[in-house]
N, C-alpha and C positions, 0 to 999 in steps of 0.2 A: 903087759902087751908095751911090743918093741915098736918104735916109728920115728920115721922122719920128717917134718914140713915145713916148706918154705911158703909163706900164703901172705906178699907184703901189702895185699892192695885191703886199702879201708872199705870194706861195705857198709853201704846206708841204705837201710828197706824200708817200706810201708808207704801210705799211701799218702802223697806230699813229702818224699823226702827230699827231694832238688827245692825244694822252698824253705822247709824248713833245717836244712844244713845249708842255707846259702854259702856260709863266711867258709865251707871248703874248695869252692870256685876261685880264691883268692890264690892263684895260686902264680899268677904273672900280669900283664898291664893290656894285653892282646892276646883275642882268644881264637882260633881256625875253629867250628864247626865243622866235622866232617860227617857228611848225611848222605844219604840217598836222592831222588828228583823228589820224592812225594812223602813218603811213610812218618820221618822223624815229623813234619808238617800234621801231618794229617790227625798223630795219632794226640797231640798236640804238649809233650815231649819239649818240641823248638823253641818253641814260644816261652814255658817256663823257661828254659835255660837261660835264654834270648832276656828276659823278664829281672834275672835273679843277678846276670850277669849288668845289667841296665843301673839294678840297687847298687851295684859296687862302682859303680863307673868302670870297669872290663871292655875295652875296644875289644867288637870282634866282627870275624868274616867269616862268613857261611860260604863253605863248599861242598855243594851238592851234585858233584859228576858222578857217585860211586855208585856202582852197577852189581847184579849178583856177581859170585867170583871175579870180584875186581882185579886189575889189569896192574902190573907192575908199575907200566909206565903212565897210569892216570895213577897212583899212589904215589908216583916220582913229582910228576904234576904239580901236587898236591904237596907236595913238599916245598917246590917251586912256589905257590903261591901265599903259602906260609909266610914262607921268606919274604917276598915281597910286602906282602901284607906287614910284616915288623912283630908275627908272632909271636912270643914267645910262651903259650901253652897250647895245646888239642884236646877239645873232647869230641871227642865219637858218639852218634847216637843215632843208633838202626839195632840191625839185627848184627851177624857175625858177619857178615863182608865191609859193612859201614865199620863195624868197629875193629876188624884185622887191618883193614885200610887206615885207620887213625894212629895204628901201631906204625904202620911202617910211615906213613906220612912226617912222623915226629921224629923218626929217624933220617929219614930223606930231608928234613928240613935243616935240620944239624950237616948233614953231610952233603952238600950240597955238589961238590965236585968232581961225587960217584956217581956212574954210570945204573942205572934201574938194577942191573944182576950184580953187581958189586957189593949193595946188602948184605949179599949173603958172604962173602966171604972177605971183606976185604977191612980192616980196621976202623973203626967210628969216634966220632966223639959222642958224648952222652947224648940221645934223644930229649924232645921238648916235654916237660912231663905231662902227663895222662890223663883224661878223665875219660870213663865211660857210661852209658846209660844205656841198657837193653832197650829196646820197643819189640823182642821176640824174648818165646821162652825155648832156646834147641842148642846155641850155641855154648854158651858159658863163658864164651870168650872173655866177658868183665872180667874176668878172673884169672888167666892164667897171659903166659907171653907170646902167643904165637899168632902170626898171622901168614893165612894160606893165602897166597899170592897167585896167579894164574898168567904166565911168562907168553908174552908177547909173540902171538902166529905158533905156537908152539901145540896148543889144545892141551896144555901139561897145566898143573900145581906146583909150587914148590912153596915149603912154608919157612917163613923168617924168625926167628926167634934171638932174643938176648936176655936172658936172664936176670942180667941185671938191670935192663933201661926198658923195655916192653912191657913191664908192669904197668896197670893204671896207678895212679896214686889214691885215687876214689870211683867206686863204683858205686849208680844209687839203680834200686830195684822199687820199680813203680810198677802197679802190676795195671796200674790204669794206662798204661802207653802202650799196653799189648791189645787192650779190647778191640783193638777196628783191625786185631790180625784176623785175612779169610779163614773159614773155616778149613780149606785145603793146606793154608799153609800153619796153620795151628797143628796139627796133626803129622803133617812134615817135619813140623823145628821139633816135636815131641819125639817123634823115631831119630830124631841126631841125635838130643839128647839122651835117650833110653841106649842107642848105642854109644854115647861117650861113657856109660854108666857101664856095662856090661864088659868092655873092650877093657875098663881100667881095670875092676873087680878082677878078672883073669889075668892080665897083664905082669907077668914075673917081675915089674917094678914096685907093682902095688905091697902093699902092707896094712898093717889093722885098723889104723888110720881110714885113708884111703879109701878102704872096705866097708867102711863105714856110711862115708859120704854116696858112694856107688850103690850101696846096696839100699840105701834109703831112697835114693833118686829113681833108681831101679822100678821097686815095688808103686812109686808113685807114678810113675810114668806107664808103666805097661797096664796100670790098674784105668786108667785113662784111653787109653791108647785100645784095648782090648773093648773097650766099652762103647768107645765113641761111634755116632749114630751118623750119619745126614740129616744135615737141616737143625742140628745140637746148635743150642744156645749156652754158652758159658759165661756163668756166673764171675761176678769178680772174683770172690773166693776160690772159685777151679782156679782161674788163669792164675793168681797169687801163687796158688800151689804148683803148678807145674811152673812158676817161675823160680820158686825155689827150689825147687828139684834139679831145673836144669842149671843153676849156678854151682850145686850141690857136684852135679855131674862135670862142671867146670876147674871144679877145685880137687877133685878127684883126677881129671887127664891131667892137674898142673904137676902130681904127683907121674903120672905113668908115662901119659901120651897114649893114641889110639893104636887100633889095632888093622889087621889086613879089609874088612871091609868097606875102609876108608879111600886108600888108593884104588880098589875096583871099581870102588863107586865115583870116582873122579871121573873114569873114563864116559863113565852111563850121563853124571852132569855136564860135562863140556863137550859132550857131541850130540847127547840127545836131548838139553834142555832138561832132564831130570830133576827133581827139588834135589838139594845135597842127602837129606833127612832120608826123603823114599830110595833114593842110590845106595843109599849103605843098609836099609834095614832089606833088602830084597836080597841079600848074600847071609840073613843072617843063619837059616837053617843050615849052610857051611860050614858057617862059622863057629858057629857051637860043635858039630860034628864031628869037624876036624878035632875039637878042644874038648868035646869028651874023651876022644883015642887018647891023648898025652895026661889028661887032668879029670878024668871021673869025678873025683871026691870033691874038687875047688868046683865043678860044674855044677856040683847036686846041692852044692852052697850058696852057689849065685842063686838059682831054680828057685829053693828056700827062702834067701832073702826077698825075693820078689814074690813067692807065695804063688806059684802057681809049677806045674810039670813041664820037663823042657821038650817036649814033642809038641804040648799046646806052645809053648813057647814060640816056637820055631813057625809053626804055624801060622798063627792069628800075626806076626810080625810079618811075613812073609805076604799075607793076605792083605794087611795095612801098607804096604807099601805100593800096593795099586801100580807095580811097574810090569809092562807089558811091551816089551820089547823085542825083537829077531835081529839075529846076528849071524852073518858066514864067518866062513872060517878064515879069512882074509883080516875079517875085521876082527878077532878073536888075536887075530897072531901081534896086530899091530897096536891093540891094547894091553897083551901084556907086556911087549916092549917099551911100551911108555911106562906102565907102572914097577916094571919089575925092580926096579933100584930102589924103593923106597925102602925105608926104616923099617917099619910099622910091622912087616912080616915076621920081624925077629922078637914079636913086643907081643909073643902069643904062647901059652903052653905048647903048640904044636905050629910048627916053622910050615909053612909051606911051598914049595918050590913053582921054578915056571911050567912043568908041566902040570902040576895040580890046579895053577893060576888058572888055565887055559881050559884044564877039564871044567872049573867051577863054573866058566863064564861058557863050556858047551852045554851044559847040563841045566844051564836058568835057562840059557836062551838060542839053542841051536836047536830051528826046526823046520 
């Protein structure tokens, strides 16, 4: 087996892992807690973190202004809030939006002279140290350096990453924090994590080690997605299984990045309000069919890892996405223009062109 892997995040998992590893939080004297408006409190994670900080004599300030698809300007303001509070560490508690925002805020806090969009290009001082605590089982953001931000006024996402500074020092995985997540968002998060696994597995950047994580995650997540039914009540054990599979997916894309369902799906999320996981999933029939042309053996290996037939996987993932929208030609052209330059297209065995992007939108949404 030949592989290379860089995974500097110290992952602590299991029930009460925050309390049991309190000393890990001693990374500074004042923490900025980056959260959404409700979820971190509702699931109990924020209270457990602040109790640990109190026990260590570490001051904290809560920045709870992060919404879905975090704006670069809101993250920039978070950096200013961290500076004003004298924060020397950042703790992100929430789903992918809060954790991605925490990475960006940690960079902005150390580089206040930069304008919001300069974070992508300018030379930067080192970010503040970061701790991440997921409250969903979807993005795997706790174990990778990516921060997907929405550019103000552009209906466009752009990924900030710094592979020397944007990794968390610690990630804490406790499934009880995911117990309050709604049925709808649990499924959407699972679809997102499944997409990470499949796109990583097929990536030209993948190796045998990353495919172990991707294959494991895809198998676990697909079984849940396929068998999910309305009104289903998930046990803590199932929630934990999904959380660990999502983390495995995050480790996989840390090596490879993602493929074309992600940029194509961003348009649906930003303009139609479709949850990110569902927006990626609706493209899966197209994604797998194109890649079967270029890498049939690799696709069969993915299907074997999942434990299902390719045609079944395409049908199930599309159905479970629940996406039902209609687009006209003008909107399709605008969507393609917004995402045509994303780097994700080259990260698949089959590299689609602009015409094929438009054709995919037409086949799925032009009615």
